[in-house]
N, C-alpha and C positions, 0 to 999 in steps of 0.2 A: 182534913177532908176525908170522909168515909170512903172505903173501897167500893167500887161499882160492882153491882151484881152482874151486869151485862155491859159489854162494850157499847160505845156510841153507834158503831155500824150495825150491831145486832138490833138496837132500838130503832134506828132509822129504816133498816130494811123491813122490820116488822111493821112499822107504820106504812111504808109503801105497799106492803101486802094487804094491810087493812083498807087502804084507798082502793086497791084493785078489787078487793072483795065487795066494796061498796058500789062498784059499777064503773069505775074509771079504768080505761084500758091502759094499765101501767105495764110496760114491757120491762124485761130485765135490764136493757140498756138505759132506760129512763131511771130505774131505781138506782143503778150505779152512778149515773150522772147526778142524781139527787144527793147521794152520799158524798161525792166529790165536791159538789157545790157547798154543802154544809161544812165540809172540812176546811174551806177557805174563809168561812165566816166565824162568828162567835157561837160555839155550840151551846153555851149556857144562856143564850138570848132566844127566848121563845119566838119573837117576831122574825129573827133571821131564819130560823128553821121553817117558819110558816111561809115566808116569801120564797125561799129556796125551793120548797116543795111545790108551791104554786107555779113557779116558773118551769120546773122540770117534769113534774108528774102529770100536769094537765095539758091536753092537746087541743081542747076546744072550749069555747065559752060555756057550753053546757056542762062541762066538768066542774066548773068553779063552785056552784052551790054544794055539790056532793063532797068536794074536797074540803070546803069550809066546815061542813057538819062533821066530817070524819076527823078533821084535825082537832076541833074543839072537844069532841067526845073522847078521842083517843088520849090526848094529853091531859084531860081533866080527871082521868081515872086515878084516884088516890094521890094524885100529884107525884106518884113515884117515878113516872117516866121522865118528868122534867128533872127530878133529883138525880136520877141516874145519868141523864145527859150532862148535867153540871159536873158530876163526879168524874165522868169519862171525857171531859172536854179536850184533853190532849191525846186521846187514844181512839182514833177513827180506824178500828180494826175489829173484825169478828173474832171472838175468843176461840171459836172452833178452828179458825184458820191461822191462829198465832203460831209462829215457828218455834215457840217454846222459850225464847230468851226474854230479856227485859223489853218493855214497851218503849217506843220512841214517840216523838211528837208527831202530830197529824201528818204533815207532808212526807216525812221520812217513812212513817208506817205505811202510808199509801203506796210509796215506792217499793217497800218491802213486800207488800201484798201483791203488787204487779209482778215483782220478780218471782215470787212463789208460783203465781199462775203461769209464768213463762216456763219455769222448770217443770211444772206439772204437764205441760204440753208434750214433753218428750218422754214422759214416764210410761212404762208398760202398764196398762190399766189392770192387768192381772195381779200386780204387786202393790196396789194402793191400799192404804189404811182407810178406815171408815170416814174419817174427817176429810181426807184427800178426795175420796170418792164423792162426798157431798159437794165439794167445790167443783169437781169435774161435771157433776150433773147440772150445776148452774152454768158452766161454760158451754154445755150443749145448747142451752137456750139462746146463747149469743152467737152461735155459728151462722155466718152468712150463707145463704142457700141460693145458688143459681142453677136453674134447670136447663137441660139441653133443649135446643130449639130446632125447628125445621122450617123451611120456606114453604109457604102455601102455594097452590097452583095459580090462583088468580092474582094478577098484579093490580096495584092501585097507583093512581097518579102520585108522583113524588118528584119534586123539582131537583132532588139530589140523587135520583135513581138513574138507571141506564136509559138510553134513548129507546123509546117504544116505537118501532118502525111502523107497526100496524096503525096505531092511533095517529101518528104523524102523517101517514099517507092518507088516511080518511079525512083529516082536517084539510089537507091540500085539495082533495077531490071536492070537498064541500065549497072550497073557495075557487073552484074552476081551474085548478092546477097552479094557482099562484103560490109561491113559496111563503112560508109563515114560520112561526116559532116551533122548535122541536118539542115534542111531547116526551116527557120522561116518566118512568114508572118503576116501581119496585115491588117485589113479592114480600108481603108482610110475613113475619116469623111467628110461630106459635109453639107452645111447649111440646116437647116430644115425650112420649110415654116412658116412664121409668119404672123398672121392676127390680125389687130386692128379694133375693133368695138367701136367707140367713140360716146357717148351720147352728142348731141348738143341741147337738149331741154332747156326750160327756166330755170329749176332748176340747170342745169349744165353750164349755160352761163359763170359764173366767172372762170370756169376751162377749158372750151372747147378749148380756144386759146392755152393754155400751153400744153394740151394733144395732140393737133394736131402738135404743134412744136416738141414735143417729137417723135411722129410718123414720122414726116418729117426727123428728125435726124437719125432715124433707117432706114427709106427708103433710105436715102442718102448713108448709109453704104452698103446696099444690095438691089438694085432696083429690082432684079429678084425674090427675095424670100419673099418680103413683099407686103401685100395687106392692104389697109386702107378703111374702110367704116364709114359713120356716121349714127347714129340712132336717130330717132325722131318720127314723125308720118309716116315716110317712110324710106326706106333704100337707101342710096346714095353711090356709089363707087367714091372715090376721089383720088385713087391711081395716076391717070394720072396728076391731078392738083398738087399733092405734089411732083412730080418728077422734078418740076422747082427748079433749084439750090438755088435761093435766098428764104429764108424762108418767108419773108414778102410778096413777090410776090406769092409764093405758097399758103399761107393762104388766100390771097385776091382772088385768082383764085378758091380755094376750096369753099370759102364763096359764090361766085357767082353761084357755081354749086349746092349748098345745098338749096333747096326751103323751108325747115322747120327749119331754124336756129332760136334758142331761142323760138321755138313754143312748142306744146304739145309733149306727148310721149305715144307710144303704144309699149312698149318693147316686149311683147309677140308676137304681130302680126309681128313686124319688124324682130324679131329673127326667126320666122317661115319663113318669106320671104327669109332670108339669108340661112337657112337650105335647103329650097326647091330649090333655084336657084343656090347657090354657094357651100353650105356645102356638098350636096350629090355628087357633082362632085369631083374635085381634090383640091379645094381651102382649105377646112378645114380638109380633110383626112390626118391624121398623123401630122397635124400642131399644133403649139402653138397659141392658140387664147387668145387675151387680150381683155376683155370687160371693158371699162372705163365708169362707170355710178354710180349714187347714188341709183339706183334701185327703183326710184319712179314710180310705175306702176298704172295708172288710170283705166286700164281695168282689166280683170280677171287674178289674179296672178297665178292661176292654169295653164293657158296656158303658161305663162312665165316659170313656172317650168318644164312643159313637153318639151318645146323647148330647155331649158338649158340641160335637160337630153339627148335629141337627139344629141345636139352639143357635149356633153361630150363623147358620144359613138363614134363620128367621129374623134375628135381631140386627139392629143397626150396629151396635157394639156390644161385646161381652167383656166385662171388667171383673177380674177375680181378685178379691182382697183376702190375703192370707195373713193371719196375725203373727206368723213367724218370719215372714218376708222382711228383710231389712235388719234382722237381729244378727249379731256377730256369729259367724260360723254356719249360718243357715244355707243349705243347698236344697233345691227342689228335687230331692231324690225319691220321695214317696211315689209309689206306683200310681196312685190316683192323680197326683199333680202332674207327673210325667205324661199321663194319658190325655190330660185336658190342655196342656200348654200349647200345642199346635193350633188349638181352636179358640184361643183367648187373645183378645186385642191388647189388653193391658193387664199386667200381673204386678200388683202393688201390695204394700203393707196394710195392716189393719189392727194395730195393737196400741196406738197412742193417739192423743188428740191431734198431734201434728200429722200423723198418717191419715186420720179421718179428714182433715182439711185438704190434704193432697188428693184423697179419694173424691171429695166433692169437686175439686178443680178438674180432675180428669173427667168426671161425669158431665160437668157443665160444658166442657169443650168436645164431648164425644159426638 
């Protein structure tokens, strides 16, 4: 049997991307489910691949004609895709994600891939190789996002809510004072505003890309409730750039909009600019504010402390994510960090996928 140019997973994921490009809303989770489904069937049988994709990639009846046309066109090109599928029938693994050893059979290799993803969750993103970073970027697309919520002022009838004494009394008055059923109501919850302030100075360069990808993932889930700014020698609003659906294009657009990427930092002055221009209005009032920075302040740390205090009075919660927090031997001894800690509700890490997941949990429950 000839050696495969590409592994089966590469071919299957490329096909899923083609279906998405044709107009079917194929998410990263569906693409992975498609690969797992084909891994349990006969990879060298075209009909098995077709029905696995039809069941996992299509969410509505309207998707079926597009999927059918894409499948026939994609697998008909030179017949090479089907040949590579047959050659890689026992290797459901992306070559770029291979750990370097010999390849195993499908189920074992899938378990190995899952194990590698789990190890990658705990790695410092600043130490990743190019192939590991590519996998990390796909993991960002799979992150579950829950936004913080707040109760609205107006209550709605809900049989599982608390007793609404006003509505109950009015019902009794309409019945001439005769007792009747208790009226229950509950205040619906709505998403709370979420603000990201991401340090893109030189000391944060190894982490800025991942933090912006994380903000892009959150912004994608709630475009109207999320604002994103970068911090350096100046304050830059990048919310519009990060609204671009593709994360790579969004980060490229944001990079062009930020004039001080990997430059110096004046956190106190920039935070004062945010408080004066945005915080005093509606952006930070009652919001959950996430500041992602190592706290390296070259100017007066007292100014940074005062501005952090101002922000704390405006916001619902202030969460500070430091990429060095949680690393062995780290102590918050920098002058900037010591100045802001009294005005921060949560001080957590921000250097790995696991710490990003913890950050999202803290934000969701803020």
